[in-house]
C-alpha positions in Angstrom: 11.8 -30.0 -40.6 12.4 -30.6 -36.9 15.0 -27.8 -36.9 12.4 -25.4 -38.5 9.8 -26.2 -35.8 12.4 -25.6 -33.1 13.3 -22.3 -34.6 9.6 -21.2 -34.6 9.3 -22.1 -30.9 12.5 -20.2 -30.3 11.0 -17.1 -32.0 7.5 -17.3 -30.5 8.6 -17.7 -26.9 10.1 -14.2 -26.5 7.0 -12.7 -28.2 4.7 -14.5 -25.8 6.8 -13.5 -22.8 6.7 -9.8 -24.1 2.9 -10.1 -24.4 2.6 -11.3 -20.8 5.0 -8.5 -19.6 2.8 -5.9 -21.5 -0.4 -7.3 -19.9 1.3 -7.2 -16.5 2.4 -3.6 -16.9 -1.1 -2.6 -18.0 -2.6 -4.3 -14.9 -0.3 -2.5 -12.6 -1.0 0.8 -14.3 -4.7 0.3 -14.1 -4.4 -0.4 -10.4 -2.3 2.7 -9.6 -3.7 4.8 -6.9 -4.5 8.4 -7.5 -3.1 10.6 -4.8 -4.8 13.9 -3.9 -2.8 16.6 -2.4 -4.6 19.5 -0.8 -4.1 22.9 -2.4 -6.8 24.9 -0.6 -8.7 24.5 2.6 -11.5 26.7 4.0 -12.8 26.5 7.6 -16.1 28.1 8.5 -16.7 28.5 12.2 -20.3 28.9 13.3 -20.4 30.5 16.7 -23.9 31.5 17.7 -25.0 34.4 15.5 -21.5 35.0 14.2 -19.6 33.1 11.5 -16.0 33.4 10.7 -14.0 31.9 7.8 -10.3 31.0 7.5 -8.7 30.0 4.2 -5.4 28.2 3.7 -3.5 27.8 0.5 -0.9 24.9 0.2 2.2 25.4 -1.9 4.7 22.6 -2.8 8.3 22.4 -3.6 8.3 22.2 -7.5 8.0 18.7 -8.9 7.7 17.2 -5.4 5.0 16.3 -2.9 6.8 18.3 -0.1 5.1 21.3 1.4 7.0 24.6 0.8 4.6 26.9 2.7 1.0 27.3 3.7 -0.6 30.8 3.5 -3.4 31.5 5.9 -6.0 34.3 5.6 -5.6 35.1 9.3 -2.3 36.9 8.6 0.1 34.1 9.0 2.3 31.9 6.9 3.9 28.6 7.7 7.2 27.9 6.0 8.7 24.4 5.8 12.4 23.6 5.5 14.0 20.2 5.0 17.3 18.5 5.7 19.5 16.5 3.3 17.3 13.4 4.0 14.2 15.3 3.1 13.0 15.3 6.7 11.3 18.4 8.1 14.1 20.5 9.6 12.2 23.6 10.8 8.8 25.2 10.4 8.6 28.9 10.7 5.2 30.4 11.6 5.3 34.0 10.4 2.5 36.0 12.2 2.3 39.4 10.5 -0.3 40.9 12.9 1.6 40.0 16.1 4.9 40.8 14.5 6.3 37.5 15.7 7.9 34.5 14.1 7.5 31.2 15.9 9.9 28.3 15.0 9.8 24.6 15.6 13.2 22.9 15.2 13.1 19.1 14.7 15.6 16.7 16.3 15.4 13.1 15.0 16.3 9.6 16.1 16.4 8.0 12.7 13.2 9.1 11.0 11.2 9.6 14.2 11.0 13.0 15.8 12.2 12.7 19.3 12.2 16.4 20.2 11.1 19.8 18.9 12.9 22.9 20.1 10.7 26.0 20.3 12.0 29.5 19.4 10.4 32.8 19.3 11.6 35.8 17.3 10.2 39.3 17.6 10.0 41.1 14.2 10.7 44.7 13.3 7.5 46.6 12.8 8.6 48.2 9.5 10.6 45.5 7.6 9.5 42.4 9.6 13.0 41.2 10.1 13.9 39.2 13.2 15.2 41.3 16.1 16.1 38.6 18.5 16.0 34.9 19.2 14.3 33.5 22.4 14.4 29.8 23.3 10.9 29.3 24.8 10.9 25.5 25.5 10.8 22.1 23.9 8.6 19.0 23.3 9.7 15.4 23.7 8.0 12.3 22.2 7.8 8.7 23.2 6.7 6.1 20.5 5.2 2.7 20.2 6.3 1.6 16.7 5.9 4.8 14.6 3.0 6.2 16.7 3.5 8.9 19.4 2.1 7.6 22.6 3.3 10.2 24.9 4.2 13.9 24.5 5.7 16.2 27.1 6.2 19.9 26.8 8.6 22.1 28.9 8.6 25.9 29.1 11.7 28.0 29.6 11.2 31.1 31.6 12.4 34.6 30.3 16.1 34.7 30.5 16.4 30.9 30.5 16.8 30.6 34.3 13.9 28.1 34.9 12.5 25.1 33.1 8.9 24.1 33.9 7.0 20.9 32.9 3.7 22.3 31.7 1.9 19.7 29.6 1.7 15.9 29.2 -0.4 14.1 26.6 -0.9 10.4 26.1 -2.4 8.8 23.0 -3.9 5.5 21.9 -4.5 4.2 18.3 -6.5 1.6 16.4 -4.8 -1.0 14.2 -4.9 1.4 11.3 -3.0 4.1 13.2 -6.0 6.3 13.7 -5.9 8.2 17.0 -8.6 6.8 19.2 -8.1 8.7 22.4 -6.0 11.5 23.9 -5.6 12.7 27.5 -4.0 16.0 28.4 -2.6 16.6 31.9 -1.4 19.8 33.5 1.4 18.6 35.8 1.2 21.9 37.8 -2.5 21.8 38.6 -3.2 18.1 38.2 -6.2 18.9 35.9 -6.8 16.7 33.0 -9.0 16.4 29.9 -9.7 13.5 27.6 -11.2 12.9 24.1 -12.2 9.7 22.4 -12.7 9.5 18.6 -14.1 7.0 16.0 -13.2 7.0 12.2 -14.5 5.9 8.8 -12.6 4.2 6.0 -11.9 7.1 3.7 -8.6 9.0 3.3 -7.6 12.0 5.3 -6.6 15.1 3.3 -3.2 15.1 4.8 -2.6 11.3 4.4 -0.2 11.8 1.5 1.8 14.8 2.6 4.6 15.1 5.0 3.1 16.9 7.9 4.1 17.2 11.6 2.3 15.7 14.6 -0.1 18.1 16.4 -2.1 15.6 18.4 -4.0 14.3 15.3 -3.7 11.3 13.0 -3.9 11.6 9.2 -5.0 8.2 8.0 -8.9 8.2 7.9 -11.5 10.9 8.7 -13.2 11.4 12.0 -16.8 10.3 12.5 -17.3 11.2 16.2 -15.4 13.1 18.9 -16.4 13.0 22.6 -14.8 15.6 25.0 -15.4 13.7 28.2 -15.1 16.5 30.7 -17.5 18.8 29.0 -19.7 16.1 27.6 -19.5 17.7 24.1 -20.2 15.0 21.6 -19.4 16.0 18.0 -20.4 14.1 14.9 -19.0 14.5 11.4 -20.7 14.1 8.0 -18.4 13.8 4.9 -18.9 14.5 1.2 -16.2 12.5 -0.6 -14.7 12.8 -4.1 -14.3 9.8 -6.4 -10.9 9.0 -4.8 -12.4 8.8 -1.2 -10.9 12.1 0.0 -13.3 14.5 1.6 -14.5 17.6 -0.4 -16.4 18.9 2.6 -16.5 17.9 6.3 -19.6 19.0 8.4 -19.1 19.1 12.1 -22.2 19.0 14.4 -22.8 19.3 18.1 -26.1 17.8 18.7 -28.4 19.1 15.9 -26.4 22.3 15.3 -23.6 22.7 12.8 -20.5 24.2 14.3 -17.9 23.9 11.6 -17.6 23.3 7.8 -14.3 22.4 6.3 -13.9 22.3 2.5 -10.9 21.1 0.4 -9.7 21.2 -3.1 -6.9 19.1 -4.5 -4.3 18.5 -7.1 -3.9 15.0 -8.4 -0.7 12.9 -8.6 
């Protein structure tokens, strides 16, 4: 009789453990976060009596969350290429109207971009094939942790005979890595401009894609932006989807709307 009771306990224990494991899996699955990847963005610019609209379509490498290319309605396409570690290797900006291809070549220190080399290629007017390759300059970055705190740009003269320091930017962040301020300095003239920003708690449309730094953060969405030299004080109103990503962003300067940005997503 004692042996029979022991056997029952021996059988029931794995069943009970399996039940706990199943419950744990269900809890994890219930708490899984839905990721929204942008597939379309439209920007409406309101400039006095004139209004212009730019549309961008985002295309991804099949079965991944990596961008393949972005097609813009203003006659340009941005192509993304990756290295063997899935880091962005080069971005080619193909401008059909200007018959120019601008390239950004990424140089890494580990997984941080320490330098971007800038290349320009003029395109054949008929077949849009590159005719030449011109090294136009480079951008260097200094970090604090994983955040860019200083960006320096150098321009190479035609023929590559002269290098000129043309731009310096410095950045500050909050404890969530949102960009709180940026200051741009022209080392040649000594002129500078600064902006300060505040943010909400929602999710930026680019927060879950691998994108490159262009003086913005992709964590939360901006609520205010003050351009200190001009005194322009922009505010932002957001319409969010159920996953806290913005469907529409309304930009205002004073009481006037200046820009509308709308997004659509695919869900991962």
